C-alpha positions in Angstrom: 227.1 105.2 -67.7 225.0 108.2 -68.0 225.1 110.8 -65.2 222.1 113.1 -65.1 223.0 116.7 -65.2 221.3 119.7 -63.6 219.7 120.5 -67.0 217.6 117.4 -66.7 216.3 118.3 -63.3 215.7 122.0 -64.1 213.5 121.6 -67.1 210.0 122.9 -66.5 207.1 120.6 -66.7 203.9 121.9 -68.3 201.0 120.4 -66.6 197.6 120.7 -68.5 195.4 123.3 -66.8 191.8 124.4 -67.2 190.6 127.7 -68.4 191.4 130.3 -65.7 188.4 132.4 -66.6 186.0 129.4 -66.2 187.6 128.4 -62.9 187.5 131.9 -61.5 183.7 132.1 -62.2 183.2 128.6 -60.9 185.0 129.3 -57.6 183.3 132.7 -57.3 179.8 131.3 -57.6 180.2 127.7 -56.4 180.0 128.3 -52.6 177.1 130.8 -52.6 174.3 128.2 -53.0 175.7 126.2 -50.1 175.3 129.2 -47.8 171.7 129.6 -48.9 171.0 125.8 -48.4 172.5 126.0 -44.9 170.3 129.1 -44.1 167.3 127.1 -45.4 168.1 124.3 -43.0 168.5 126.7 -40.1 165.2 128.4 -41.0 163.4 125.0 -41.3 164.7 124.0 -37.8 163.5 127.3 -36.3 160.1 126.9 -38.1 159.8 123.4 -36.7 160.3 124.7 -33.2 158.3 128.0 -33.3 155.6 127.4 -36.0 156.1 131.0 -37.1 155.2 131.2 -40.8 157.8 133.8 -41.5 160.5 131.2 -41.1 158.9 128.8 -43.6 158.6 131.5 -46.2 162.1 132.7 -45.6 163.4 129.1 -46.0 161.4 128.7 -49.2 163.0 131.9 -50.6 166.6 131.1 -49.6 166.4 127.7 -51.1 164.9 129.1 -54.4 167.6 131.7 -54.5 170.3 129.1 -53.9 168.9 127.0 -56.7 168.9 130.0 -59.1 172.5 130.8 -58.3 173.6 127.2 -58.6 172.8 127.1 -62.3 176.0 128.7 -63.6 178.5 126.8 -61.5 176.7 123.5 -62.2 176.9 124.1 -65.9 180.6 124.9 -65.6 181.1 121.8 -63.5 179.2 119.8 -66.2 181.6 121.0 -68.8 184.7 120.5 -66.7 183.8 116.9 -65.6 182.2 115.5 -68.7 184.3 117.2 -71.5 187.9 117.0 -70.3 190.3 118.0 -73.0 193.7 118.6 -71.5 193.4 116.6 -68.3 192.2 113.2 -67.1 188.9 112.8 -65.3 189.1 111.0 -62.0 186.5 109.3 -59.8 186.7 112.0 -57.2 185.4 114.7 -59.5 182.5 112.3 -60.5 181.6 111.8 -56.9 181.4 115.5 -56.3 179.4 116.1 -59.6 176.8 113.4 -58.7 176.5 114.5 -54.9 175.9 118.1 -55.9 173.5 117.0 -58.7 171.4 114.9 -56.2 171.6 117.8 -53.7 170.0 120.1 -56.3 167.3 117.5 -56.9 166.5 117.3 -53.2 166.5 121.1 -53.0 164.0 121.2 -55.9 161.8 118.7 -54.1 162.2 120.7 -50.9 160.9 123.8 -52.8 157.8 121.8 -53.6 157.4 120.7 -50.0 157.6 124.4 -48.9 154.6 125.2 -51.1 152.4 123.4 -48.7 150.1 125.4 -46.4 151.3 126.2 -42.9 152.8 123.4 -40.7 152.1 120.7 -43.3 155.7 120.9 -44.6 157.2 119.8 -41.3 159.2 117.3 -40.9 159.8 116.7 -44.6 161.3 120.2 -45.1 163.9 119.5 -42.3 164.8 116.1 -43.6 165.2 117.3 -47.2 167.3 120.3 -46.0 169.6 118.0 -44.0 170.0 115.7 -47.0 170.7 118.7 -49.3 173.3 120.1 -46.9 174.9 116.7 -46.4 175.2 116.0 -50.1 176.7 119.4 -50.8 179.2 118.9 -47.9 180.2 115.5 -49.4 180.7 117.2 -52.8 182.9 119.8 -51.2 184.9 117.3 -49.2 185.4 115.2 -52.3 186.5 118.3 -54.3 189.2 118.9 -51.7 190.8 115.7 -52.7 190.6 116.4 -56.5 193.9 117.8 -58.0 192.0 118.9 -61.1 190.2 121.7 -59.3 193.3 123.7 -58.6 193.9 126.8 -60.6 
């Protein structure tokens, strides 16, 4: 009968990890667009209630800035989700990838809606902003259940 010794239990296990540099850039830039999208939602709600054109223009700008900043983390996420080399891809990371991807598409559509004159963008701008923020929120919630996103 074999009795396990302490040496068996004390051996280190090398779990596959991702590039620390890519993950640092990803985590540094990933949450910034969400803040801009939430600001766009707030500005759209204020514009719907006040009809002050400043809020529509501000919302269009923060959504556009959020889309520009979202480029780098989305490209890193594309690489991490679709080209796994040292780890296994799971369904949770796919859910987050697709939710954030659809959120970017709705934000692009929302940018086009904001190009309308005056009050013509209401209520579509609020609906699209709510959908964008909800999809990004679902992506972040799903990412919290993903073990592959840990450094």
